[in-house]
PyMOL Python script that loads the backbone (N, CA, C, O; Angstrom):
from pymol import cmd

cmd.read_pdbstr("""\
ATOM      1  N   MET A   1     -66.937 -57.919 -25.522  1.00  0.00           N
ATOM      2  CA  MET A   1     -67.474 -57.165 -24.375  1.00  0.00           C
ATOM      3  C   MET A   1     -68.068 -55.844 -24.858  1.00  0.00           C
ATOM      4  O   MET A   1     -67.463 -55.136 -25.663  1.00  0.00           O
ATOM      5  N   SER A   2     -69.211 -55.536 -24.374  1.00  0.00           N
ATOM      6  CA  SER A   2     -69.916 -54.321 -24.767  1.00  0.00           C
ATOM      7  C   SER A   2     -69.205 -53.076 -24.240  1.00  0.00           C
ATOM      8  O   SER A   2     -68.659 -53.066 -23.137  1.00  0.00           O
ATOM      9  N   LYS A   3     -69.231 -52.028 -25.064  1.00  0.00           N
ATOM     10  CA  LYS A   3     -68.695 -50.741 -24.637  1.00  0.00           C
ATOM     11  C   LYS A   3     -69.777 -49.894 -23.974  1.00  0.00           C
ATOM     12  O   LYS A   3     -69.500 -48.813 -23.454  1.00  0.00           O
ATOM     13  N   LEU A   4     -70.999 -50.390 -23.997  1.00  0.00           N
ATOM     14  CA  LEU A   4     -72.092 -49.643 -23.383  1.00  0.00           C
ATOM     15  C   LEU A   4     -71.931 -49.650 -21.866  1.00  0.00           C
ATOM     16  O   LEU A   4     -71.651 -50.687 -21.265  1.00  0.00           O
ATOM     17  N   THR A   5     -72.109 -48.502 -21.269  1.00  0.00           N
ATOM     18  CA  THR A   5     -72.060 -48.406 -19.814  1.00  0.00           C
ATOM     19  C   THR A   5     -73.354 -47.762 -19.327  1.00  0.00           C
ATOM     20  O   THR A   5     -74.041 -47.064 -20.074  1.00  0.00           O
ATOM     21  N   ASN A   6     -73.664 -48.009 -18.076  1.00  0.00           N
ATOM     22  CA  ASN A   6     -74.846 -47.381 -17.488  1.00  0.00           C
ATOM     23  C   ASN A   6     -74.770 -45.871 -17.621  1.00  0.00           C
ATOM     24  O   ASN A   6     -75.775 -45.217 -17.901  1.00  0.00           O
ATOM     25  N   GLU A   7     -73.574 -45.313 -17.419  1.00  0.00           N
ATOM     26  CA  GLU A   7     -73.414 -43.866 -17.482  1.00  0.00           C
ATOM     27  C   GLU A   7     -73.742 -43.321 -18.870  1.00  0.00           C
ATOM     28  O   GLU A   7     -74.431 -42.308 -18.995  1.00  0.00           O
ATOM     29  N   ARG A   8     -73.253 -43.990 -19.911  1.00  0.00           N
ATOM     30  CA  ARG A   8     -73.512 -43.533 -21.286  1.00  0.00           C
ATOM     31  C   ARG A   8     -74.996 -43.619 -21.611  1.00  0.00           C
ATOM     32  O   ARG A   8     -75.555 -42.708 -22.222  1.00  0.00           O
ATOM     33  N   VAL A   9     -75.631 -44.708 -21.206  1.00  0.00           N
ATOM     34  CA  VAL A   9     -77.058 -44.887 -21.484  1.00  0.00           C
ATOM     35  C   VAL A   9     -77.878 -43.881 -20.686  1.00  0.00           C
ATOM     36  O   VAL A   9     -78.801 -43.272 -21.227  1.00  0.00           O
ATOM     37  N   GLU A  10     -77.555 -43.697 -19.410  1.00  0.00           N
ATOM     38  CA  GLU A  10     -78.284 -42.732 -18.575  1.00  0.00           C
ATOM     39  C   GLU A  10     -78.172 -41.321 -19.143  1.00  0.00           C
ATOM     40  O   GLU A  10     -79.128 -40.549 -19.081  1.00  0.00           O
ATOM     41  N   GLU A  11     -77.016 -40.983 -19.693  1.00  0.00           N
ATOM     42  CA  GLU A  11     -76.823 -39.662 -20.295  1.00  0.00           C
ATOM     43  C   GLU A  11     -77.842 -39.415 -21.407  1.00  0.00           C
ATOM     44  O   GLU A  11     -78.401 -38.323 -21.509  1.00  0.00           O
ATOM     45  N   ILE A  12     -78.081 -40.429 -22.237  1.00  0.00           N
ATOM     46  CA  ILE A  12     -79.052 -40.301 -23.327  1.00  0.00           C
ATOM     47  C   ILE A  12     -80.475 -40.301 -22.761  1.00  0.00           C
ATOM     48  O   ILE A  12     -81.316 -39.510 -23.188  1.00  0.00           O
ATOM     49  N   LEU A  13     -80.738 -41.187 -21.804  1.00  0.00           N
ATOM     50  CA  LEU A  13     -82.069 -41.225 -21.201  1.00  0.00           C
ATOM     51  C   LEU A  13     -82.409 -39.889 -20.551  1.00  0.00           C
ATOM     52  O   LEU A  13     -83.569 -39.475 -20.559  1.00  0.00           O
ATOM     53  N   ASN A  14     -81.418 -39.214 -19.992  1.00  0.00           N
ATOM     54  CA  ASN A  14     -81.656 -37.909 -19.374  1.00  0.00           C
ATOM     55  C   ASN A  14     -82.072 -36.862 -20.400  1.00  0.00           C
ATOM     56  O   ASN A  14     -82.690 -35.857 -20.047  1.00  0.00           O
ATOM     57  N   LYS A  15     -81.736 -37.091 -21.670  1.00  0.00           N
ATOM     58  CA  LYS A  15     -82.143 -36.159 -22.729  1.00  0.00           C
ATOM     59  C   LYS A  15     -83.609 -36.360 -23.117  1.00  0.00           C
ATOM     60  O   LYS A  15     -84.289 -35.400 -23.476  1.00  0.00           O
ATOM     61  N   VAL A  16     -84.096 -37.590 -23.047  1.00  0.00           N
ATOM     62  CA  VAL A  16     -85.496 -37.857 -23.408  1.00  0.00           C
ATOM     63  C   VAL A  16     -86.430 -37.810 -22.206  1.00  0.00           C
ATOM     64  O   VAL A  16     -87.641 -37.653 -22.363  1.00  0.00           O
ATOM     65  N   ARG A  17     -85.878 -37.943 -21.023  1.00  0.00           N
ATOM     66  CA  ARG A  17     -86.686 -37.980 -19.795  1.00  0.00           C
ATOM     67  C   ARG A  17     -87.619 -36.773 -19.649  1.00  0.00           C
ATOM     68  O   ARG A  17     -88.772 -36.968 -19.265  1.00  0.00           O
ATOM     69  N   PRO A  18     -87.184 -35.533 -19.932  1.00  0.00           N
ATOM     70  CA  PRO A  18     -88.107 -34.393 -19.769  1.00  0.00           C
ATOM     71  C   PRO A  18     -89.375 -34.502 -20.609  1.00  0.00           C
ATOM     72  O   PRO A  18     -90.432 -34.026 -20.195  1.00  0.00           O
ATOM     73  N   TYR A  19     -89.281 -35.124 -21.789  1.00  0.00           N
ATOM     74  CA  TYR A  19     -90.466 -35.297 -22.644  1.00  0.00           C
ATOM     75  C   TYR A  19     -91.439 -36.282 -22.005  1.00  0.00           C
ATOM     76  O   TYR A  19     -92.653 -36.084 -22.058  1.00  0.00           O
ATOM     77  N   LEU A  20     -90.908 -37.334 -21.407  1.00  0.00           N
ATOM     78  CA  LEU A  20     -91.760 -38.305 -20.725  1.00  0.00           C
ATOM     79  C   LEU A  20     -92.377 -37.683 -19.476  1.00  0.00           C
ATOM     80  O   LEU A  20     -93.561 -37.874 -19.197  1.00  0.00           O
ATOM     81  N   GLN A  21     -91.567 -36.939 -18.730  1.00  0.00           N
ATOM     82  CA  GLN A  21     -92.050 -36.321 -17.497  1.00  0.00           C
ATOM     83  C   GLN A  21     -93.114 -35.262 -17.776  1.00  0.00           C
ATOM     84  O   GLN A  21     -94.002 -35.041 -16.953  1.00  0.00           O
ATOM     85  N   ALA A  22     -93.027 -34.612 -18.924  1.00  0.00           N
ATOM     86  CA  ALA A  22     -94.022 -33.596 -19.286  1.00  0.00           C
ATOM     87  C   ALA A  22     -95.415 -34.215 -19.401  1.00  0.00           C
ATOM     88  O   ALA A  22     -96.421 -33.532 -19.207  1.00  0.00           O
ATOM     89  N   ASP A  23     -95.470 -35.519 -19.717  1.00  0.00           N
ATOM     90  CA  ASP A  23     -96.751 -36.225 -19.815  1.00  0.00           C
ATOM     91  C   ASP A  23     -97.033 -37.070 -18.575  1.00  0.00           C
ATOM     92  O   ASP A  23     -97.929 -37.913 -18.587  1.00  0.00           O
ATOM     93  N   GLY A  24     -96.271 -36.845 -17.509  1.00  0.00           N
ATOM     94  CA  GLY A  24     -96.514 -37.558 -16.261  1.00  0.00           C
ATOM     95  C   GLY A  24     -95.845 -38.920 -16.165  1.00  0.00           C
ATOM     96  O   GLY A  24     -96.174 -39.711 -15.280  1.00  0.00           O
ATOM     97  N   GLY A  25     -94.915 -39.202 -17.061  1.00  0.00           N
ATOM     98  CA  GLY A  25     -94.235 -40.490 -17.045  1.00  0.00           C
ATOM     99  C   GLY A  25     -92.762 -40.342 -16.728  1.00  0.00           C
ATOM    100  O   GLY A  25     -92.277 -39.253 -16.422  1.00  0.00           O
ATOM    101  N   ASP A  26     -92.059 -41.465 -16.809  1.00  0.00           N
ATOM    102  CA  ASP A  26     -90.611 -41.467 -16.600  1.00  0.00           C
ATOM    103  C   ASP A  26     -90.069 -42.792 -17.120  1.00  0.00           C
ATOM    104  O   ASP A  26     -90.822 -43.668 -17.544  1.00  0.00           O
ATOM    105  N   ILE A  27     -88.756 -42.915 -17.076  1.00  0.00           N
ATOM    106  CA  ILE A  27     -88.094 -44.118 -17.566  1.00  0.00           C
ATOM    107  C   ILE A  27     -86.937 -44.451 -16.643  1.00  0.00           C
ATOM    108  O   ILE A  27     -86.246 -43.561 -16.148  1.00  0.00           O
ATOM    109  N   GLU A  28     -86.734 -45.742 -16.418  1.00  0.00           N
ATOM    110  CA  GLU A  28     -85.630 -46.209 -15.584  1.00  0.00           C
ATOM    111  C   GLU A  28     -84.819 -47.224 -16.383  1.00  0.00           C
ATOM    112  O   GLU A  28     -85.382 -48.076 -17.070  1.00  0.00           O
ATOM    113  N   LEU A  29     -83.511 -47.127 -16.290  1.00  0.00           N
ATOM    114  CA  LEU A  29     -82.631 -48.137 -16.885  1.00  0.00           C
ATOM    115  C   LEU A  29     -82.643 -49.350 -15.971  1.00  0.00           C
ATOM    116  O   LEU A  29     -82.380 -49.232 -14.774  1.00  0.00           O
ATOM    117  N   VAL A  30     -82.951 -50.524 -16.534  1.00  0.00           N
ATOM    118  CA  VAL A  30     -83.005 -51.754 -15.753  1.00  0.00           C
ATOM    119  C   VAL A  30     -81.739 -52.578 -15.971  1.00  0.00           C
ATOM    120  O   VAL A  30     -81.143 -53.070 -15.013  1.00  0.00           O
ATOM    121  N   ASP A  31     -81.326 -52.730 -17.244  1.00  0.00           N
ATOM    122  CA  ASP A  31     -80.194 -53.601 -17.537  1.00  0.00           C
ATOM    123  C   ASP A  31     -79.640 -53.301 -18.922  1.00  0.00           C
ATOM    124  O   ASP A  31     -80.343 -52.785 -19.790  1.00  0.00           O
ATOM    125  N   ILE A  32     -78.380 -53.632 -19.108  1.00  0.00           N
ATOM    126  CA  ILE A  32     -77.752 -53.649 -20.431  1.00  0.00           C
ATOM    127  C   ILE A  32     -77.224 -55.067 -20.597  1.00  0.00           C
ATOM    128  O   ILE A  32     -76.336 -55.493 -19.859  1.00  0.00           O
ATOM    129  N   THR A  33     -77.765 -55.794 -21.561  1.00  0.00           N
ATOM    130  CA  THR A  33     -77.359 -57.184 -21.738  1.00  0.00           C
ATOM    131  C   THR A  33     -76.004 -57.264 -22.438  1.00  0.00           C
ATOM    132  O   THR A  33     -75.524 -56.285 -23.009  1.00  0.00           O
ATOM    133  N   ASP A  34     -75.401 -58.448 -22.380  1.00  0.00           N
ATOM    134  CA  ASP A  34     -74.104 -58.667 -23.025  1.00  0.00           C
ATOM    135  C   ASP A  34     -74.181 -58.491 -24.535  1.00  0.00           C
ATOM    136  O   ASP A  34     -73.169 -58.215 -25.180  1.00  0.00           O
ATOM    137  N   ASP A  35     -75.385 -58.650 -25.110  1.00  0.00           N
ATOM    138  CA  ASP A  35     -75.530 -58.479 -26.555  1.00  0.00           C
ATOM    139  C   ASP A  35     -76.132 -57.117 -26.907  1.00  0.00           C
ATOM    140  O   ASP A  35     -76.799 -56.972 -27.932  1.00  0.00           O
ATOM    141  N   ASP A  36     -75.891 -56.118 -26.047  1.00  0.00           N
ATOM    142  CA  ASP A  36     -76.212 -54.707 -26.319  1.00  0.00           C
ATOM    143  C   ASP A  36     -77.695 -54.413 -26.479  1.00  0.00           C
ATOM    144  O   ASP A  36     -78.085 -53.593 -27.310  1.00  0.00           O
ATOM    145  N   ILE A  37     -78.514 -55.078 -25.687  1.00  0.00           N
ATOM    146  CA  ILE A  37     -79.937 -54.773 -25.627  1.00  0.00           C
ATOM    147  C   ILE A  37     -80.174 -53.990 -24.335  1.00  0.00           C
ATOM    148  O   ILE A  37     -79.780 -54.417 -23.250  1.00  0.00           O
ATOM    149  N   ILE A  38     -80.821 -52.848 -24.477  1.00  0.00           N
ATOM    150  CA  ILE A  38     -81.106 -51.987 -23.328  1.00  0.00           C
ATOM    151  C   ILE A  38     -82.482 -52.342 -22.798  1.00  0.00           C
ATOM    152  O   ILE A  38     -83.456 -52.351 -23.551  1.00  0.00           O
ATOM    153  N   LYS A  39     -82.572 -52.636 -21.508  1.00  0.00           N
ATOM    154  CA  LYS A  39     -83.857 -52.934 -20.879  1.00  0.00           C
ATOM    155  C   LYS A  39     -84.225 -51.764 -19.980  1.00  0.00           C
ATOM    156  O   LYS A  39     -83.453 -51.349 -19.116  1.00  0.00           O
ATOM    157  N   VAL A  40     -85.423 -51.245 -20.208  1.00  0.00           N
ATOM    158  CA  VAL A  40     -85.902 -50.085 -19.458  1.00  0.00           C
ATOM    159  C   VAL A  40     -87.274 -50.375 -18.880  1.00  0.00           C
ATOM    160  O   VAL A  40     -87.984 -51.275 -19.328  1.00  0.00           O
ATOM    161  N   LYS A  41     -87.624 -49.595 -17.881  1.00  0.00           N
ATOM    162  CA  LYS A  41     -88.955 -49.683 -17.283  1.00  0.00           C
ATOM    163  C   LYS A  41     -89.617 -48.320 -17.438  1.00  0.00           C
ATOM    164  O   LYS A  41     -89.089 -47.304 -16.986  1.00  0.00           O
ATOM    165  N   LEU A  42     -90.776 -48.315 -18.080  1.00  0.00           N
ATOM    166  CA  LEU A  42     -91.566 -47.096 -18.192  1.00  0.00           C
ATOM    167  C   LEU A  42     -92.427 -46.983 -16.942  1.00  0.00           C
ATOM    168  O   LEU A  42     -93.090 -47.940 -16.542  1.00  0.00           O
ATOM    169  N   THR A  43     -92.407 -45.806 -16.332  1.00  0.00           N
ATOM    170  CA  THR A  43     -93.130 -45.622 -15.076  1.00  0.00           C
ATOM    171  C   THR A  43     -94.102 -44.451 -15.177  1.00  0.00           C
ATOM    172  O   THR A  43     -94.161 -43.757 -16.192  1.00  0.00           O
ATOM    173  N   GLY A  44     -94.850 -44.249 -14.118  1.00  0.00           N
ATOM    174  CA  GLY A  44     -95.816 -43.153 -14.088  1.00  0.00           C
ATOM    175  C   GLY A  44     -96.879 -43.340 -15.152  1.00  0.00           C
ATOM    176  O   GLY A  44     -97.363 -44.451 -15.369  1.00  0.00           O
ATOM    177  N   ALA A  45     -97.243 -42.250 -15.816  1.00  0.00           N
ATOM    178  CA  ALA A  45     -98.291 -42.299 -16.834  1.00  0.00           C
ATOM    179  C   ALA A  45     -97.881 -43.150 -18.035  1.00  0.00           C
ATOM    180  O   ALA A  45     -98.746 -43.633 -18.766  1.00  0.00           O
ATOM    181  N   CYS A  46     -96.586 -43.342 -18.250  1.00  0.00           N
ATOM    182  CA  CYS A  46     -96.127 -44.156 -19.385  1.00  0.00           C
ATOM    183  C   CYS A  46     -96.433 -45.636 -19.171  1.00  0.00           C
ATOM    184  O   CYS A  46     -96.662 -46.370 -20.132  1.00  0.00           O
ATOM    185  N   HIS A  47     -96.438 -46.072 -17.918  1.00  0.00           N
ATOM    186  CA  HIS A  47     -96.693 -47.484 -17.620  1.00  0.00           C
ATOM    187  C   HIS A  47     -98.126 -47.824 -18.003  1.00  0.00           C
ATOM    188  O   HIS A  47     -99.074 -47.257 -17.460  1.00  0.00           O
ATOM    189  N   GLY A  48     -98.276 -48.742 -18.930  1.00  0.00           N
ATOM    190  CA  GLY A  48     -99.605 -49.171 -19.351  1.00  0.00           C
ATOM    191  C   GLY A  48    -100.279 -48.265 -20.372  1.00  0.00           C
ATOM    192  O   GLY A  48    -101.401 -48.543 -20.797  1.00  0.00           O
ATOM    193  N   CYS A  49     -99.618 -47.198 -20.767  1.00  0.00           N
ATOM    194  CA  CYS A  49    -100.196 -46.292 -21.761  1.00  0.00           C
ATOM    195  C   CYS A  49    -100.223 -46.982 -23.126  1.00  0.00           C
ATOM    196  O   CYS A  49     -99.243 -47.623 -23.506  1.00  0.00           O
ATOM    197  N   PRO A  50    -101.330 -46.861 -23.872  1.00  0.00           N
ATOM    198  CA  PRO A  50    -101.399 -47.486 -25.195  1.00  0.00           C
ATOM    199  C   PRO A  50    -100.319 -46.980 -26.155  1.00  0.00           C
ATOM    200  O   PRO A  50     -99.951 -47.684 -27.095  1.00  0.00           O
ATOM    201  N   MET A  51     -99.819 -45.784 -25.930  1.00  0.00           N
ATOM    202  CA  MET A  51     -98.798 -45.212 -26.816  1.00  0.00           C
ATOM    203  C   MET A  51     -97.378 -45.544 -26.367  1.00  0.00           C
ATOM    204  O   MET A  51     -96.418 -45.116 -27.008  1.00  0.00           O
ATOM    205  N   SER A  52     -97.228 -46.292 -25.286  1.00  0.00           N
ATOM    206  CA  SER A  52     -95.901 -46.510 -24.719  1.00  0.00           C
ATOM    207  C   SER A  52     -94.959 -47.239 -25.683  1.00  0.00           C
ATOM    208  O   SER A  52     -93.765 -46.943 -25.710  1.00  0.00           O
ATOM    209  N   GLN A  53     -95.473 -48.181 -26.470  1.00  0.00           N
ATOM    210  CA  GLN A  53     -94.595 -48.874 -27.415  1.00  0.00           C
ATOM    211  C   GLN A  53     -94.099 -47.927 -28.509  1.00  0.00           C
ATOM    212  O   GLN A  53     -92.949 -48.015 -28.941  1.00  0.00           O
ATOM    213  N   MET A  54     -94.972 -47.027 -28.950  1.00  0.00           N
ATOM    214  CA  MET A  54     -94.542 -46.048 -29.945  1.00  0.00           C
ATOM    215  C   MET A  54     -93.509 -45.099 -29.338  1.00  0.00           C
ATOM    216  O   MET A  54     -92.514 -44.763 -29.980  1.00  0.00           O
ATOM    217  N   THR A  55     -93.748 -44.676 -28.114  1.00  0.00           N
ATOM    218  CA  THR A  55     -92.793 -43.812 -27.416  1.00  0.00           C
ATOM    219  C   THR A  55     -91.455 -44.525 -27.287  1.00  0.00           C
ATOM    220  O   THR A  55     -90.400 -43.929 -27.504  1.00  0.00           O
ATOM    221  N   LEU A  56     -91.507 -45.801 -26.934  1.00  0.00           N
ATOM    222  CA  LEU A  56     -90.285 -46.576 -26.754  1.00  0.00           C
ATOM    223  C   LEU A  56     -89.507 -46.670 -28.069  1.00  0.00           C
ATOM    224  O   LEU A  56     -88.298 -46.441 -28.084  1.00  0.00           O
ATOM    225  N   ARG A  57     -90.183 -47.004 -29.168  1.00  0.00           N
ATOM    226  CA  ARG A  57     -89.509 -47.184 -30.461  1.00  0.00           C
ATOM    227  C   ARG A  57     -89.103 -45.852 -31.097  1.00  0.00           C
ATOM    228  O   ARG A  57     -87.942 -45.656 -31.456  1.00  0.00           O
ATOM    229  N   ALA A  58     -90.063 -44.945 -31.232  1.00  0.00           N
ATOM    230  CA  ALA A  58     -89.824 -43.709 -31.979  1.00  0.00           C
ATOM    231  C   ALA A  58     -89.040 -42.683 -31.170  1.00  0.00           C
ATOM    232  O   ALA A  58     -88.347 -41.839 -31.738  1.00  0.00           O
ATOM    233  N   GLY A  59     -89.147 -42.752 -29.855  1.00  0.00           N
ATOM    234  CA  GLY A  59     -88.467 -41.764 -29.028  1.00  0.00           C
ATOM    235  C   GLY A  59     -87.211 -42.295 -28.376  1.00  0.00           C
ATOM    236  O   GLY A  59     -86.099 -41.887 -28.713  1.00  0.00           O
ATOM    237  N   VAL A  60     -87.398 -43.210 -27.441  1.00  0.00           N
ATOM    238  CA  VAL A  60     -86.288 -43.700 -26.628  1.00  0.00           C
ATOM    239  C   VAL A  60     -85.289 -44.502 -27.460  1.00  0.00           C
ATOM    240  O   VAL A  60     -84.091 -44.220 -27.428  1.00  0.00           O
ATOM    241  N   GLU A  61     -85.773 -45.500 -28.207  1.00  0.00           N
ATOM    242  CA  GLU A  61     -84.858 -46.343 -28.985  1.00  0.00           C
ATOM    243  C   GLU A  61     -84.120 -45.524 -30.051  1.00  0.00           C
ATOM    244  O   GLU A  61     -82.917 -45.695 -30.243  1.00  0.00           O
ATOM    245  N   ARG A  62     -84.829 -44.649 -30.732  1.00  0.00           N
ATOM    246  CA  ARG A  62     -84.195 -43.824 -31.764  1.00  0.00           C
ATOM    247  C   ARG A  62     -83.105 -42.935 -31.161  1.00  0.00           C
ATOM    248  O   ARG A  62     -82.026 -42.804 -31.738  1.00  0.00           O
ATOM    249  N   ALA A  63     -83.378 -42.329 -30.012  1.00  0.00           N
ATOM    250  CA  ALA A  63     -82.394 -41.461 -29.354  1.00  0.00           C
ATOM    251  C   ALA A  63     -81.154 -42.257 -28.947  1.00  0.00           C
ATOM    252  O   ALA A  63     -80.026 -41.812 -29.160  1.00  0.00           O
ATOM    253  N   LEU A  64     -81.368 -43.430 -28.363  1.00  0.00           N
ATOM    254  CA  LEU A  64     -80.240 -44.249 -27.929  1.00  0.00           C
ATOM    255  C   LEU A  64     -79.418 -44.731 -29.118  1.00  0.00           C
ATOM    256  O   LEU A  64     -78.189 -44.653 -29.095  1.00  0.00           O
ATOM    257  N   MET A  65     -80.087 -45.227 -30.156  1.00  0.00           N
ATOM    258  CA  MET A  65     -79.371 -45.771 -31.319  1.00  0.00           C
ATOM    259  C   MET A  65     -78.638 -44.688 -32.109  1.00  0.00           C
ATOM    260  O   MET A  65     -77.596 -44.958 -32.706  1.00  0.00           O
ATOM    261  N   SER A  66     -79.169 -43.472 -32.118  1.00  0.00           N
ATOM    262  CA  SER A  66     -78.503 -42.419 -32.882  1.00  0.00           C
ATOM    263  C   SER A  66     -77.196 -41.994 -32.210  1.00  0.00           C
ATOM    264  O   SER A  66     -76.249 -41.601 -32.891  1.00  0.00           O
ATOM    265  N   GLU A  67     -77.144 -42.071 -30.880  1.00  0.00           N
ATOM    266  CA  GLU A  67     -75.929 -41.655 -30.178  1.00  0.00           C
ATOM    267  C   GLU A  67     -75.052 -42.829 -29.764  1.00  0.00           C
ATOM    268  O   GLU A  67     -73.858 -42.662 -29.514  1.00  0.00           O
ATOM    269  N   LEU A  68     -75.638 -43.999 -29.692  1.00  0.00           N
ATOM    270  CA  LEU A  68     -74.904 -45.212 -29.312  1.00  0.00           C
ATOM    271  C   LEU A  68     -75.212 -46.293 -30.344  1.00  0.00           C
ATOM    272  O   LEU A  68     -76.072 -47.142 -30.113  1.00  0.00           O
ATOM    273  N   PRO A  69     -74.512 -46.267 -31.485  1.00  0.00           N
ATOM    274  CA  PRO A  69     -74.846 -47.181 -32.588  1.00  0.00           C
ATOM    275  C   PRO A  69     -74.720 -48.665 -32.245  1.00  0.00           C
ATOM    276  O   PRO A  69     -75.263 -49.511 -32.955  1.00  0.00           O
ATOM    277  N   GLU A  70     -74.019 -48.982 -31.177  1.00  0.00           N
ATOM    278  CA  GLU A  70     -73.875 -50.391 -30.808  1.00  0.00           C
ATOM    279  C   GLU A  70     -75.142 -50.977 -30.180  1.00  0.00           C
ATOM    280  O   GLU A  70     -75.248 -52.194 -30.021  1.00  0.00           O
ATOM    281  N   VAL A  71     -76.104 -50.120 -29.822  1.00  0.00           N
ATOM    282  CA  VAL A  71     -77.366 -50.600 -29.256  1.00  0.00           C
ATOM    283  C   VAL A  71     -78.114 -51.409 -30.311  1.00  0.00           C
ATOM    284  O   VAL A  71     -78.327 -50.937 -31.428  1.00  0.00           O
ATOM    285  N   LYS A  72     -78.513 -52.631 -29.951  1.00  0.00           N
ATOM    286  CA  LYS A  72     -79.257 -53.504 -30.873  1.00  0.00           C
ATOM    287  C   LYS A  72     -80.757 -53.180 -30.853  1.00  0.00           C
ATOM    288  O   LYS A  72     -81.398 -53.082 -31.899  1.00  0.00           O
ATOM    289  N   ARG A  73     -81.296 -53.017 -29.648  1.00  0.00           N
ATOM    290  CA  ARG A  73     -82.691 -52.637 -29.501  1.00  0.00           C
ATOM    291  C   ARG A  73     -82.940 -52.252 -28.039  1.00  0.00           C
ATOM    292  O   ARG A  73     -82.095 -52.452 -27.167  1.00  0.00           O
ATOM    293  N   VAL A  74     -84.131 -51.694 -27.807  1.00  0.00           N
ATOM    294  CA  VAL A  74     -84.555 -51.305 -26.481  1.00  0.00           C
ATOM    295  C   VAL A  74     -85.827 -52.085 -26.158  1.00  0.00           C
ATOM    296  O   VAL A  74     -86.757 -52.130 -26.963  1.00  0.00           O
ATOM    297  N   GLU A  75     -85.861 -52.689 -24.992  1.00  0.00           N
ATOM    298  CA  GLU A  75     -87.019 -53.471 -24.574  1.00  0.00           C
ATOM    299  C   GLU A  75     -87.564 -52.920 -23.272  1.00  0.00           C
ATOM    300  O   GLU A  75     -86.809 -52.531 -22.381  1.00  0.00           O
ATOM    301  N   ALA A  76     -88.889 -52.892 -23.171  1.00  0.00           N
ATOM    302  CA  ALA A  76     -89.542 -52.499 -21.917  1.00  0.00           C
ATOM    303  C   ALA A  76     -89.769 -53.729 -21.071  1.00  0.00           C
ATOM    304  O   ALA A  76     -90.196 -54.770 -21.570  1.00  0.00           O
ATOM    305  N   VAL A  77     -89.482 -53.607 -19.800  1.00  0.00           N
ATOM    306  CA  VAL A  77     -89.754 -54.686 -18.840  1.00  0.00           C
ATOM    307  C   VAL A  77     -90.735 -54.151 -17.807  1.00  0.00           C
ATOM    308  O   VAL A  77     -90.858 -52.942 -17.611  1.00  0.00           O
ATOM    309  N   THR A  78     -91.430 -55.073 -17.150  1.00  0.00           N
ATOM    310  CA  THR A  78     -92.403 -54.628 -16.147  1.00  0.00           C
ATOM    311  C   THR A  78     -91.926 -54.960 -14.767  1.00  0.00           C
ATOM    312  O   THR A  78     -92.611 -54.663 -13.788  1.00  0.00           O
TER     313      THR A  78
END
""", "prot")
cmd.dss("prot")
cmd.show_as("cartoon", "prot")
cmd.util.cbc("prot")
cmd.orient("prot")
């Protein structure tokens, strides 16, 4: 059973959210799978942005994995 909780993930997302909001975007937690994959939805200016995958990997995924090592990966859903 995963130790990841919505609260723990939201806490980390709240740390990166201001950077996304500064560019007119945002992020929502959609799901945490049983195998520790975080599913998020990029919204606002981030939705459909050509740089969104880089933001997801270099920003969001790195932040989550550095504080929650059990995270396997972060996936964007639409």
